[in-house]
KOLTIPA-502172 format. One line per 2 residues: number of its first residue (from 0); their letters; for each residue x negated, y, z of N, C-alpha, C. Coordinates in nm, 2 decimals. Each point is the difference from the previous one (the first is absolute). Layout:
NUM	a	X:Y:Z:X:Y:Z:X:Y:Z | ...
! end
This chain:
0	ma	-0.07:-0.14:-0.03:0.09:0.13:0.03:-0.08:0.12:0.01 | -0.05:0.08:-0.09:-0.05:0.15:0.00:0.06:0.06:0.13
2	dr	-0.11:0.09:0.01:0.00:0.08:0.19:0.12:0.12:-0.11 | -0.04:0.08:-0.11:0.09:0.11:0.00:0.03:-0.02:-0.18
4	tv	0.06:0.09:-0.01:0.06:0.03:-0.12:-0.12:0.08:-0.08 | -0.02:0.08:-0.13:-0.05:0.14:-0.06:0.07:0.09:0.00
6	lg	0.05:0.07:0.05:0.05:0.13:-0.06:-0.07:0.17:0.02 | -0.14:-0.02:0.03:-0.03:0.12:-0.02:-0.15:0.02:-0.08
8	ty	-0.09:0.03:0.03:-0.12:0.04:-0.08:-0.11:0.02:0.05 | -0.10:-0.08:0.00:-0.12:0.05:0.13:-0.13:-0.04:-0.10
10	pt	-0.12:0.11:0.12:0.02:0.06:0.12:0.15:0.15:0.00 | 0.02:0.06:0.09:0.01:0.12:-0.04:-0.07:0.11:0.02
12	pv	0.01:0.06:-0.09:-0.18:0.10:0.00:0.05:0.10:0.14 | -0.18:0.05:0.04:0.01:0.11:0.09:-0.09:0.10:-0.09
14	ep	0.07:0.14:0.03:-0.03:0.11:-0.06:0.00:0.07:0.13 | -0.14:0.08:-0.04:-0.02:0.09:0.05:0.10:0.15:0.03
16	ap	0.03:0.10:0.14:0.01:0.10:-0.03:-0.02:0.11:0.06 | -0.17:0.01:-0.06:-0.01:0.12:0.04:0.06:0.15:0.08
18	rl	0.09:0.08:-0.08:0.06:0.13:0.01:0.11:-0.07:0.14 | 0.02:-0.11:-0.04:0.14:-0.01:0.20:-0.11:0.02:0.11
20	ar	-0.12:-0.11:-0.07:-0.10:-0.03:0.16:-0.04:0.15:0.06 | -0.03:0.11:-0.13:-0.03:0.13:0.03:0.12:0.10:0.09
22	al	0.10:-0.02:-0.07:0.14:0.02:0.12:0.04:-0.02:0.10 | -0.06:-0.10:0.03:-0.04:-0.16:0.17:-0.09:0.12:0.12
24	gl	-0.10:0.00:-0.12:-0.15:0.07:0.10:-0.06:-0.15:-0.01 | 0.01:-0.04:-0.08:-0.10:-0.12:-0.04:-0.10:0.01:-0.13
26	gd	-0.11:-0.10:-0.01:-0.11:0.09:-0.15:0.07:-0.13:-0.09 | -0.02:0.06:-0.12:0.07:0.00:-0.08:-0.05:-0.24:-0.05
28	ad	-0.07:0.01:0.02:-0.02:-0.13:0.01:0.04:-0.11:0.12 | 0.09:0.03:0.07:0.03:-0.02:0.11:0.18:-0.13:0.02
30	lv	0.08:0.07:-0.14:0.12:-0.06:0.03:0.00:-0.03:-0.14 | 0.08:-0.12:0.01:0.02:-0.08:-0.15:0.12:-0.02:0.04
32	vk	0.10:-0.04:-0.11:0.15:-0.06:0.00:0.03:-0.11:-0.05 | 0.01:-0.11:0.08:0.04:-0.13:-0.10:0.14:-0.04:-0.04
34	rd	-0.01:0.00:-0.12:0.12:0.04:-0.11:0.14:-0.16:0.02 | 0.04:-0.07:0.10:0.07:-0.09:-0.05:0.16:0.04:0.00
36	dl	0.01:0.17:-0.03:0.13:0.01:-0.09:-0.05:0.01:-0.11 | -0.08:-0.06:-0.11:-0.04:-0.04:-0.09:0.03:-0.16:-0.07
38	lg	0.07:-0.06:0.11:0.01:-0.15:-0.03:0.08:-0.04:-0.05 | 0.05:0.10:-0.13:0.17:-0.01:-0.07:0.09:-0.04:-0.04
40	lg	0.01:-0.11:0.11:0.16:-0.07:-0.01:0.05:0.10:-0.01 | 0.17:0.03:0.00:0.08:0.03:0.05:-0.02:0.19:0.03
42	gg	-0.08:0.08:-0.05:-0.08:0.12:0.09:-0.10:0.00:0.09 | -0.05:-0.14:0.00:-0.14:-0.02:0.06:0.02:0.06:0.20
44	gn	-0.05:-0.10:0.05:-0.06:0.03:0.11:-0.03:-0.10:0.13 | -0.05:0.00:0.11:-0.03:-0.11:0.10:0.05:-0.11:-0.06
46	kv	0.15:0.02:0.05:0.10:-0.10:0.06:0.02:-0.13:-0.16 | -0.05:0.06:-0.12:-0.06:-0.10:-0.10:-0.11:-0.14:0.04
48	rk	-0.06:0.03:0.12:-0.14:-0.10:0.04:0.03:-0.05:0.07 | 0.13:0.01:0.07:0.09:-0.09:0.13:0.11:-0.11:-0.10
50	le	0.01:0.12:-0.09:0.10:-0.09:-0.07:-0.04:-0.13:-0.07 | -0.15:0.01:-0.07:-0.07:-0.12:-0.06:0.02:-0.14:0.11
52	rt	0.03:0.03:0.14:-0.03:-0.10:0.07:0.17:-0.06:0.03 | 0.07:0.11:0.02:0.11:-0.01:0.07:0.06:-0.08:-0.13
54	ta	-0.02:0.01:-0.11:0.07:-0.02:-0.15:0.00:-0.14:-0.03 | -0.16:-0.04:0.01:-0.05:-0.12:-0.01:0.09:-0.10:0.13
56	ea	0.02:0.04:0.12:0.05:-0.12:0.08:0.15:0.02:-0.04 | 0.07:0.07:-0.04:0.10:-0.03:-0.05:0.02:-0.07:-0.11
58	la	-0.02:0.02:-0.11:-0.10:-0.11:-0.11:-0.03:-0.12:0.02 | -0.09:-0.01:0.12:0.05:-0.18:0.07:0.08:-0.01:0.01
60	rg	0.06:0.04:0.07:0.12:0.01:0.09:0.11:-0.09:-0.11 | 0.01:0.03:-0.09:0.11:-0.01:-0.08:0.11:0.14:-0.02
62	at	-0.05:0.08:0.07:0.11:0.10:-0.01:0.02:0.11:-0.16 | 0.13:0.03:0.02:0.02:0.04:-0.18:0.05:0.18:0.09
64	tl	0.02:0.01:0.13:0.05:0.13:0.03:-0.10:0.04:0.13 | -0.02:0.16:-0.04:-0.12:0.03:0.13:0.15:0.12:0.04
66	vt	-0.05:-0.01:0.10:0.12:0.12:0.12:-0.13:0.04:0.04 | 0.00:0.20:0.02:-0.08:0.02:0.14:0.08:0.16:0.01
68	tg	-0.05:0.00:0.13:0.03:0.15:0.03:-0.04:0.13:-0.04 | 0.02:0.09:0.07:-0.03:0.12:0.00:0.09:0.16:0.01
70	aa	-0.09:0.14:-0.01:0.06:0.10:0.00:0.05:0.03:-0.15 | 0.10:0.09:0.02:0.07:-0.01:-0.12:-0.09:0.10:-0.13
72	qs	-0.12:0.03:0.03:-0.08:0.07:-0.10:-0.18:-0.09:0.07 | 0.06:-0.16:-0.02:-0.12:-0.07:0.09:-0.09:-0.08:-0.16
74	nh	-0.12:0.05:0.00:-0.07:-0.03:-0.04:-0.03:-0.19:-0.06 | -0.02:-0.08:0.07:0.05:-0.12:0.05:0.05:-0.02:-0.05
76	ar	0.14:0.02:0.05:0.15:-0.02:-0.07:-0.04:0.00:-0.21 | -0.07:0.09:0.02:0.00:0.05:-0.15:-0.12:-0.14:-0.10
78	lt	-0.07:-0.03:0.08:-0.12:-0.04:-0.07:0.05:-0.15:0.03 | 0.06:-0.07:0.06:0.13:-0.09:0.02:0.02:-0.04:-0.12
80	aa	0.15:0.11:-0.02:0.02:-0.02:-0.15:-0.09:-0.06:-0.10 | -0.11:0.11:0.00:-0.04:0.01:-0.10:-0.10:-0.16:-0.02
82	ag	-0.10:-0.07:0.13:-0.03:-0.14:-0.05:0.15:-0.12:-0.02 | 0.14:0.05:0.05:0.07:-0.14:-0.06:0.02:0.02:-0.16
84	ar	-0.04:0.14:-0.04:0.03:0.02:-0.16:-0.06:-0.07:-0.04 | -0.19:-0.01:0.04:-0.09:-0.02:-0.05:0.01:-0.15:0.02
86	lg	0.02:-0.05:0.10:0.03:-0.14:-0.01:0.12:-0.09:0.04 | 0.14:0.07:-0.16:0.11:-0.03:0.02:0.07:-0.06:0.12
88	la	0.01:0.07:0.09:0.03:-0.02:0.13:0.10:0.16:0.04 | 0.14:-0.05:0.03:0.09:0.04:0.06:-0.03:0.10:0.10
90	ve	0.01:0.11:0.04:-0.04:0.08:0.09:0.16:0.06:0.06 | -0.01:0.01:0.15:0.12:0.07:0.08:-0.05:0.07:0.14
92	lv	0.00:0.13:-0.02:-0.01:0.10:0.11:0.06:0.05:0.09 | -0.01:-0.06:0.08:0.09:0.10:0.14:-0.10:0.10:0.06
94	la	0.11:0.13:-0.03:-0.07:0.12:0.04:0.05:0.07:0.09 | -0.04:0.06:0.09:0.03:0.06:0.11:0.08:0.11:-0.07
96	ge	0.11:0.04:0.11:0.12:0.16:-0.06:0.05:-0.08:-0.07 | 0.05:0.14:-0.07:0.14:-0.07:-0.06:-0.04:0.07:-0.16
98	ap	0.04:-0.06:-0.10:-0.01:-0.01:-0.12:0.02:0.21:-0.06 | -0.04:0.03:-0.04:-0.02:0.15:-0.05:0.08:0.02:-0.06
100	hg	0.05:0.15:0.04:0.08:0.05:-0.12:-0.04:0.04:-0.11 | 0.01:-0.01:-0.13:-0.04:0.07:-0.14:-0.08:-0.15:-0.04
102	dp	-0.07:0.05:-0.12:-0.07:-0.06:-0.02:-0.13:-0.05:0.08 | -0.05:-0.12:0.01:-0.09:-0.01:0.05:-0.20:0.01:-0.03
104	tg	-0.10:0.07:0.06:-0.11:0.10:-0.04:-0.08:-0.12:0.09 | -0.10:0.05:-0.08:-0.15:-0.02:0.09:-0.02:-0.19:-0.04
106	nl	-0.03:-0.05:0.13:-0.02:-0.17:0.03:0.17:-0.03:-0.06 | 0.08:0.02:0.05:0.16:-0.04:-0.02:0.01:-0.04:-0.15
108	ll	-0.05:0.16:-0.06:0.00:-0.08:-0.14:-0.04:-0.10:-0.08 | -0.11:0.02:0.06:-0.15:-0.14:-0.06:0.10:-0.15:0.03
110	dh	0.09:0.01:0.14:0.06:-0.11:0.03:0.10:-0.08:-0.11 | 0.10:0.14:0.02:0.09:-0.02:-0.12:-0.06:-0.09:-0.19
112	ll	-0.11:0.13:-0.04:-0.11:-0.08:-0.09:-0.04:-0.08:-0.02 | -0.06:-0.05:0.10:-0.04:-0.17:-0.01:0.10:-0.09:0.07
114	ga	0.10:0.00:0.01:0.11:-0.08:-0.03:0.05:-0.03:0.15 | -0.08:0.07:0.12:0.05:-0.11:0.13:0.15:0.04:0.02
116	rl	0.07:-0.07:0.14:0.19:0.00:0.04:-0.10:0.04:0.10 | 0.12:0.14:0.04:-0.07:0.07:0.14:0.12:-0.04:0.09
118	hw	0.04:0.00:0.11:0.02:-0.03:0.16:-0.01:0.14:0.11 | 0.08:0.07:0.00:-0.02:0.10:0.12:0.01:-0.10:0.14
120	ag	-0.06:0.06:0.06:0.05:-0.04:0.12:0.01:0.08:0.15 | 0.08:0.11:-0.05:-0.02:0.14:0.09:-0.11:-0.01:0.07
122	hv	0.03:0.09:0.12:-0.08:0.07:0.04:-0.08:-0.08:0.13 | -0.05:-0.09:-0.07:-0.08:-0.09:0.15:-0.17:0.01:0.05
124	dt	-0.04:-0.04:0.06:-0.15:0.02:0.04:-0.05:-0.13:-0.08 | -0.12:0.02:0.00:-0.12:-0.09:-0.06:0.02:-0.15:-0.01
126	pg	0.04:-0.07:0.15:0.06:-0.14:0.02:0.11:-0.03:-0.03 | 0.11:0.09:0.00:0.11:0.01:-0.04:0.03:-0.02:-0.16
128	le	-0.12:0.07:-0.09:0.03:-0.05:-0.13:-0.10:-0.06:-0.01 | -0.06:-0.09:0.03:-0.08:-0.12:0.00:0.14:-0.10:0.04
130	rr	0.07:0.00:0.07:0.12:-0.09:0.02:0.04:0.00:-0.09 | 0.09:0.07:-0.05:0.06:0.03:-0.11:-0.06:-0.08:-0.14
132	aa	-0.12:0.02:0.00:-0.04:-0.06:-0.15:0.01:-0.16:0.06 | -0.11:-0.05:0.14:-0.02:-0.11:-0.01:0.17:-0.09:-0.01
134	er	0.15:0.09:0.04:0.12:-0.01:0.03:0.03:-0.07:-0.20 | -0.01:0.11:-0.09:0.01:-0.02:-0.14:-0.10:-0.15:-0.09
136	va	-0.13:-0.01:0.08:-0.06:-0.09:-0.10:0.06:-0.15:0.06 | 0.08:-0.02:0.21:0.06:-0.07:-0.03:0.18:-0.05:-0.09
138	el	0.05:0.11:0.00:0.08:0.01:-0.08:-0.02:-0.08:-0.16 | -0.13:0.02:-0.03:-0.07:-0.06:-0.15:-0.04:-0.10:0.01
140	gd	-0.07:-0.09:0.13:-0.07:-0.12:-0.05:-0.09:0.02:0.01 | -0.06:-0.09:0.00:-0.14:-0.12:-0.08:-0.05:0.08:-0.08
142	aa	0.08:0.09:-0.12:-0.07:0.04:-0.13:-0.01:0.16:0.02 | 0.04:0.04:0.21:-0.11:0.15:-0.03:-0.12:-0.02:0.08
144	yl	-0.03:0.09:0.01:-0.17:0.00:0.07:0.00:0.18:0.05 | -0.01:0.00:0.11:0.01:0.09:0.05:-0.12:0.08:0.06
146	vp	-0.05:0.14:-0.07:-0.11:0.03:-0.05:0.00:0.13:0.14 | -0.07:-0.02:0.07:0.00:0.10:0.14:-0.01:0.14:-0.02
148	yg	0.05:0.06:0.10:-0.01:0.17:0.00:-0.12:0.05:-0.02 | -0.01:0.04:-0.12:-0.16:0.06:-0.05:-0.07:-0.10:-0.09
150	gs	0.03:-0.09:0.03:-0.11:-0.15:-0.06:-0.06:-0.03:0.11 | 0.04:0.04:0.14:-0.12:0.01:0.08:0.05:-0.13:0.11
152	na	-0.12:-0.13:-0.04:0.00:-0.11:0.11:-0.16:-0.04:-0.01 | -0.01:-0.14:0.05:-0.10:-0.03:-0.05:-0.07:-0.02:-0.11
154	vg	0.13:-0.05:-0.08:0.00:-0.04:-0.13:-0.07:0.19:-0.13 | 0.06:0.03:0.03:-0.01:0.17:-0.03:-0.13:0.09:0.05
156	aq	-0.01:-0.01:0.12:-0.17:0.04:0.05:-0.08:-0.04:-0.05 | -0.01:-0.10:-0.03:-0.09:-0.07:-0.05:-0.09:0.04:-0.07
158	ay	0.10:0.05:-0.12:-0.04:0.06:-0.13:-0.09:0.16:0.02 | 0.03:0.05:0.14:-0.08:0.13:-0.01:-0.12:-0.10:0.08
160	ad	-0.02:-0.11:0.05:-0.15:-0.05:0.10:-0.03:0.03:-0.13 | 0.07:-0.05:-0.15:-0.11:-0.05:-0.14:-0.07:0.17:-0.05
162	ag	0.14:0.06:-0.02:-0.03:0.17:0.05:-0.10:0.06:0.03 | 0.01:-0.03:0.16:-0.17:0.05:0.06:-0.11:-0.10:-0.07
164	ae	-0.02:-0.10:-0.05:-0.10:-0.05:-0.01:-0.04:0.08:-0.18 | 0.07:0.05:-0.08:-0.03:0.01:-0.10:-0.03:0.17:0.01
166	ll	0.06:0.08:0.13:-0.06:0.09:0.04:-0.13:0.05:0.00 | -0.05:-0.10:0.05:-0.13:0.02:0.11:-0.09:-0.10:-0.06
168	eq	0.03:-0.05:-0.15:-0.07:-0.01:-0.10:-0.02:0.16:-0.11 | 0.11:0.08:0.01:0.01:0.13:-0.11:-0.12:0.12:0.09
170	vp	0.02:-0.01:0.19:0.02:0.12:0.04:-0.09:-0.09:0.14 | -0.11:-0.09:-0.03:-0.05:-0.08:0.16:-0.03:0.08:0.09
172	da	-0.01:0.15:-0.03:-0.08:0.09:0.12:0.14:0.07:0.07 | 0.09:-0.06:-0.02:0.14:0.08:0.02:0.04:-0.01:0.18
174	ah	-0.05:0.15:0.06:0.05:0.02:0.13:0.15:0.04:-0.01 | 0.11:0.02:0.01:0.11:-0.02:0.01:0.07:0.02:-0.19
176	vv	0.14:-0.11:0.07:0.09:-0.04:-0.13:0.12:0.08:0.09 | 0.06:0.10:-0.11:0.11:0.03:0.10:0.15:-0.06:-0.06
178	va	0.13:0.00:0.06:0.01:-0.08:-0.10:0.20:0.05:0.10 | 0.07:0.00:-0.07:0.18:0.02:0.03:0.02:-0.12:0.06
180	vg	0.08:-0.03:0.14:0.04:-0.08:0.06:0.14:-0.06:0.02 | 0.11:-0.04:-0.07:0.14:-0.03:-0.04:-0.01:-0.12:0.11
182	sg	0.05:-0.12:-0.10:0.02:-0.16:0.06:-0.15:-0.03:0.04 | -0.02:0.04:0.04:-0.20:-0.05:0.06:-0.08:-0.09:-0.11
184	gt	0.06:-0.01:-0.11:-0.11:-0.11:-0.05:-0.11:0.01:-0.09 | 0.00:0.13:-0.09:-0.13:0.02:-0.04:-0.11:0.03:0.13
186	ma	0.05:0.06:0.10:-0.08:0.04:0.08:-0.08:-0.10:0.05 | 0.13:-0.11:0.07:-0.09:-0.13:0.08:-0.09:-0.04:-0.10
188	gl	0.05:-0.05:-0.13:-0.13:-0.06:-0.09:-0.08:0.07:-0.05 | -0.06:0.14:0.00:-0.12:0.08:0.02:-0.05:-0.04:0.13
190	la	0.01:0.01:0.10:-0.02:-0.05:0.15:-0.09:-0.12:0.00 | 0.04:-0.10:-0.05:-0.01:-0.08:-0.02:-0.17:-0.05:-0.06
192	al	0.05:0.08:-0.11:-0.16:0.01:-0.05:-0.10:0.09:-0.02 | 0.05:0.13:0.11:-0.06:0.17:0.00:-0.03:-0.01:0.18
194	gt	0.10:-0.06:0.07:-0.05:-0.02:0.12:0.09:0.18:0.10 | 0.03:-0.04:0.05:0.06:0.11:0.08:-0.11:0.16:-0.02
196	dr	-0.08:0.00:0.04:-0.06:0.14:0.00:-0.01:0.08:-0.14 | -0.01:-0.09:-0.16:0.01:0.13:-0.07:0.14:-0.03:-0.08
198	vl	0.10:-0.05:0.04:0.13:-0.01:-0.05:0.10:0.07:0.06 | 0.07:0.16:-0.06:0.04:0.10:0.09:0.12:-0.02:-0.05
200	gv	0.09:0.00:0.11:0.19:-0.01:-0.07:0.05:0.12:0.03 | 0.07:0.01:-0.12:0.09:0.16:0.07:0.18:-0.05:-0.06
202	dt	0.07:0.00:0.18:0.10:0.00:-0.02:0.14:0.05:-0.06 | 0.07:-0.09:-0.10:0.09:0.06:-0.08:0.16:0.04:0.08
204	ga	0.00:-0.07:0.11:0.12:0.00:0.07:0.09:-0.13:-0.04 | -0.02:-0.07:-0.08:0.04:-0.11:-0.12:0.05:-0.08:0.15
206	tg	-0.03:-0.04:0.11:0.04:-0.07:0.02:-0.07:0.02:0.24 | 0.08:-0.04:0.10:-0.03:0.11:0.11:-0.10:-0.11:0.10
208	dp	-0.06:-0.12:-0.08:-0.07:-0.01:0.03:-0.15:-0.10:-0.05 | -0.04:0.14:-0.11:-0.12:-0.05:-0.09:-0.10:-0.07:0.05
210	ev	-0.07:0.04:0.13:-0.11:-0.07:0.08:0.04:-0.15:0.05 | 0.09:-0.05:0.04:0.04:-0.13:-0.02:0.03:-0.06:-0.08
212	rv	0.04:0.03:-0.12:-0.03:-0.03:-0.13:-0.09:-0.04:-0.08 | -0.03:0.11:0.07:-0.19:-0.05:-0.15:-0.11:-0.12:0.10
214	rr	0.01:0.01:0.19:-0.08:-0.07:0.06:0.08:-0.12:-0.01 | 0.14:-0.02:-0.06:0.08:-0.13:0.04:-0.04:-0.09:-0.14
216	la	0.04:0.08:-0.14:-0.07:0.01:-0.15:-0.11:-0.10:0.00 | -0.12:0.05:0.03:-0.09:-0.03:0.06:-0.01:-0.13:0.08
218	ae	0.02:0.02:0.01:0.00:-0.18:0.14:0.06:-0.07:-0.09 | 0.06:-0.01:-0.03:0.11:-0.12:-0.08:-0.10:-0.06:-0.13
220	fg	-0.11:0.13:-0.07:-0.05:-0.09:-0.09:-0.18:-0.01:0.06 | 0.01:-0.03:0.13:-0.13:0.01:0.09:-0.11:0.10:-0.03
222	ad	0.04:0.13:-0.02:-0.09:0.08:0.05:0.00:0.08:0.14 | -0.10:-0.01:0.03:-0.09:-0.02:0.16:-0.03:0.16:0.00
224	lt	0.07:0.07:0.04:-0.01:0.17:0.01:-0.08:0.03:0.13 | -0.05:0.04:0.03:-0.06:0.05:0.11:-0.02:0.16:0.00
226	ge	-0.02:0.04:0.17:0.04:0.20:-0.05:0.14:0.05:-0.02 | 0.00:0.13:0.04:0.12:0.07:-0.03:0.02:0.04:-0.14
228	lr	0.13:0.00:-0.05:0.00:0.05:-0.14:0.05:0.11:-0.01 | -0.08:0.04:-0.10:0.03:0.15:-0.06:0.12:0.01:-0.05
230	lr	0.04:-0.01:0.07:0.21:0.09:-0.03:0.07:0.18:0.01 | -0.03:0.02:-0.06:0.07:0.16:-0.05:0.18:0.01:0.07
232	hd	0.02:0.09:0.04:0.17:-0.03:0.01:0.00:0.21:-0.02 | -0.07:0.04:-0.05:0.04:0.16:-0.01:0.04:0.02:-0.07
234	qv	0.03:-0.09:-0.09:0.04:0.06:-0.18:0.17:-0.03:-0.03 | 0.05:-0.08:0.12:0.12:-0.06:-0.01:0.09:0.14:0.01
236	ge	0.02:0.11:0.09:0.05:0.10:-0.02:0.14:-0.04:0.02 | 0.09:0.07:-0.02:0.15:-0.05:0.02:0.06:-0.15:-0.07
238	gy	-0.14:-0.09:-0.04:0.09:-0.14:-0.03:-0.02:-0.01:-0.19 | 0.00:-0.10:-0.01:-0.05:-0.13:-0.14:0.03:0.10:-0.09
240	sa	0.12:0.09:0.00:0.06:0.06:-0.14:-0.03:0.16:0.01 | -0.08:0.02:0.13:0.00:0.14:-0.02:-0.15:0.06:-0.06
242	lp	0.02:0.07:-0.06:-0.15:0.06:-0.05:-0.06:0.11:0.12 | -0.04:-0.07:0.06:-0.13:0.17:0.16:-0.07:0.10:-0.07
244	qp	-0.05:0.15:0.00:-0.07:0.06:-0.03:-0.14:-0.04:0.00 | -0.01:-0.09:0.00:-0.18:-0.04:0.01:0.00:-0.09:-0.14
246	vr	0.10:-0.10:-0.01:0.01:-0.07:-0.15:0.03:0.10:-0.11 | 0.15:0.05:0.05:-0.02:0.06:-0.15:-0.13:0.13:-0.01
248	da	-0.12:0.01:0.07:-0.16:0.05:-0.02:-0.06:-0.08:-0.10 | -0.01:-0.09:0.05:-0.10:-0.16:-0.05:0.12:-0.02:-0.15
250	lv	0.05:0.04:0.01:0.07:-0.06:-0.14:-0.02:0.13:-0.12 | 0.03:0.09:0.03:-0.10:0.14:-0.06:-0.12:0.01:-0.04
252	la	-0.08:-0.08:0.15:-0.13:0.02:0.00:-0.10:-0.08:-0.14 | 0.08:-0.15:0.07:-0.03:-0.10:-0.11:-0.01:0.02:-0.14
254	ar	0.12:0.08:-0.02:0.10:0.02:-0.18:-0.16:0.12:-0.05 | -0.01:0.14:0.05:-0.06:0.11:-0.04:-0.20:0.00:0.03
256	te	-0.02:-0.11:0.05:-0.13:-0.04:0.05:-0.03:-0.16:-0.15 | 0.11:-0.07:0.01:-0.10:-0.09:-0.10:0.14:-0.03:-0.11
258	gm	0.08:0.01:0.02:0.12:-0.01:-0.13:0.05:-0.12:0.07 | 0.02:-0.05:0.11:0.02:-0.13:0.04:0.16:0.04:0.11
260	vl	0.09:-0.08:-0.08:0.15:0.02:0.11:-0.01:-0.11:0.11 | 0.03:-0.01:0.07:0.04:-0.09:0.14:0.17:0.06:-0.01
262	dp	0.01:-0.18:0.08:0.17:0.04:0.04:0.05:0.02:0.15 | 0.13:0.04:0.03:0.00:0.12:0.11:0.01:-0.09:0.18
264	vy	-0.02:-0.11:-0.07:0.07:-0.13:0.11:-0.17:-0.03:0.03 | -0.06:-0.07:-0.09:-0.12:-0.08:0.02:-0.14:0.08:0.02
266	tg	-0.06:-0.01:-0.14:-0.09:0.10:0.00:0.02:0.14:0.01 | 0.05:0.06:-0.01:0.04:0.15:0.08:-0.05:-0.03:0.13
268	ra	0.01:-0.08:0.00:0.00:0.01:0.20:-0.14:-0.06:0.06 | -0.05:-0.11:-0.14:-0.10:-0.09:0.08:-0.12:0.13:-0.01
270	la	-0.02:0.08:-0.14:-0.04:0.18:-0.02:0.01:0.07:0.09 | 0.08:0.06:0.06:-0.01:0.05:0.16:-0.03:-0.03:0.12
272	gl	-0.03:-0.13:-0.04:-0.02:-0.07:0.12:-0.16:-0.03:-0.02 | -0.07:0.01:-0.08:-0.07:0.06:-0.04:-0.12:0.11:0.07
274	va	0.11:0.11:-0.10:-0.05:0.12:0.08:0.05:0.03:0.11 | 0.06:-0.07:0.08:0.01:0.05:0.19:-0.12:-0.06:0.06
276	av	-0.06:-0.11:-0.12:-0.12:-0.08:0.08:-0.13:0.06:-0.05 | -0.01:0.10:-0.12:-0.12:0.03:0.00:0.02:0.14:0.12
278	ae	0.12:0.05:-0.05:0.01:0.13:0.15:-0.08:-0.01:0.16 | 0.06:-0.15:-0.01:-0.02:-0.01:0.15:-0.17:-0.10:0.01
280	gd	-0.09:0.02:-0.10:-0.08:-0.11:-0.03:-0.03:-0.12:0.00 | 0.12:-0.07:0.00:-0.01:-0.14:0.02:-0.04:-0.03:-0.17
282	vr	0.02:0.01:-0.07:-0.08:0.02:-0.13:-0.12:0.09:-0.03 | -0.10:0.01:-0.01:-0.05:0.12:-0.01:-0.10:-0.02:-0.16
284	rr	-0.08:0.11:-0.04:-0.10:0.00:-0.12:-0.05:-0.12:-0.01 | -0.07:-0.01:-0.08:-0.12:-0.17:-0.03:0.05:-0.11:0.01
286	er	0.17:0.00:0.02:0.05:-0.13:0.07:0.06:-0.04:-0.17 | -0.04:-0.10:-0.02:0.08:-0.02:-0.15:0.18:-0.07:0.10
288	tv	0.07:0.11:-0.12:0.14:-0.06:0.06:0.03:-0.02:-0.11 | 0.13:-0.08:0.01:0.12:-0.09:-0.13:0.15:0.05:0.02
290	ll	0.07:0.01:-0.08:0.12:0.08:0.00:0.06:-0.09:-0.06 | 0.09:-0.11:0.04:0.04:-0.09:-0.06:0.17:0.02:-0.05
292	ht	-0.02:0.03:-0.15:0.15:0.06:-0.07:0.08:-0.14:-0.04 | 0.06:0.03:0.15:0.11:-0.09:-0.04:0.14:-0.02:-0.09
294	gg	-0.04:0.08:-0.09:0.16:0.05:-0.08:0.07:0.07:0.05 | 0.10:-0.07:-0.07:0.19:0.11:0.07:0.03:0.13:-0.11
296	lp	-0.06:0.04:-0.10:0.05:0.11:-0.06:0.11:-0.03:-0.01 | 0.08:-0.08:-0.04:0.11:0.02:-0.02:0.12:0.03:0.13
298	gl	-0.07:-0.04:0.09:0.07:0.07:0.17:0.04:0.19:-0.08 | -0.16:0.04:-0.02:0.01:0.14:0.00:0.18:0.04:-0.09
300	fg	-0.02:-0.08:-0.10:0.16:0.08:-0.05:0.10:-0.08:0.02 | 0.00:-0.07:0.12:0.12:-0.06:0.09:0.07:0.08:0.10
302	sa	-0.15:0.09:0.08:0.05:0.04:0.10:0.02:0.08:0.03 | 0.12:-0.01:0.13:0.13:0.12:0.00:-0.12:0.14:0.10
304	av	-0.08:-0.06:-0.01:-0.06:0.16:0.11:-0.12:0.10:-0.14 | -0.01:-0.06:-0.09:-0.06:0.07:-0.16:0.03:0.10:-0.06
306	pg	0.13:0.02:-0.02:0.10:0.09:-0.05:-0.02:0.16:0.10 | -0.05:-0.03:0.11:0.03:0.12:0.08:-0.18:0.05:0.00
308	fa	-0.09:-0.14:-0.02:-0.16:0.03:0.03:-0.04:0.11:-0.13 | 0.09:-0.11:-0.15:-0.05:0.08:-0.12:0.02:0.12:-0.01
310	ag	0.14:0.09:0.05:0.03:0.12:0.02:-0.10:0.06:0.00 | -0.09:-0.05:0.11:-0.05:0.13:0.04:-0.18:-0.03:-0.01
312	lg	-0.01:-0.05:-0.12:-0.15:-0.02:-0.07:-0.01:0.16:-0.09 | -0.11:-0.01:-0.01:-0.04:0.09:-0.06:-0.18:0.01:-0.09
314	pa	-0.02:0.07:-0.07:-0.10:0.00:-0.09:-0.12:0.01:0.13 | -0.11:-0.05:0.00:-0.15:-0.05:0.06:-0.05:0.15:0.05
! end
């Protein structure tokens, strides 16, 4: 049995970001960006790596339908729909909230384009959403496979242990790897490959227990984490779907220094966390720093917070 399907193209590139580095107060050569947004499938993003492993397990079990969960603008849900289309599997998405009025935008538009069937779970928390998805799998029977929230289980997290090894070949002197933390699998996998000293996670507010999730996932696939986790919680603001001012500033900074577009939930928060870490001296000059670009661009066009943000933009 293959342990992964092939849905992306590897290795993803590492690009220098000298103008952004200078704007942060770092040296020109101190900052690079690992472009997992360029994985290709369905608009790209870090969930592609995880889905290669979870879909391999689904196919090995004889599944014909993938079921997963997420927020209305979930990147993971969109990429699960894309993976299903690529592999000839039906996809059902159990999404938090109510169906929006009017035409779908952002990731929701792509969910429809990719042929997924959507179920709206109402206003439930993450555990409640996961229960609703499990109930749907039970209704469908053995032909259905539950892809976990965010693709984050031991199977999916292993993909980012592999990504960490890939990154070390490209940037062997990496001192800091900065990553947004949602469902926890990406950070857990990176920790297994890179250790607790090098990985700096930035909480997005996707769950109420990110550190618990990260440690549990790492333990599930055999990673022995020692030391404190470097996990910032200062960029959550009013919640997952909010757009705090430091994140707004980070989106503008990346765009106007490097022509690099970030999303408002994940990569925008990751960069905002890096800005704060540099200001506090946790990340310093002459320390090679990697910003992991995990994708999420479609969410920029579906976020309820973006219209007000866009109205305030002017020329540099």
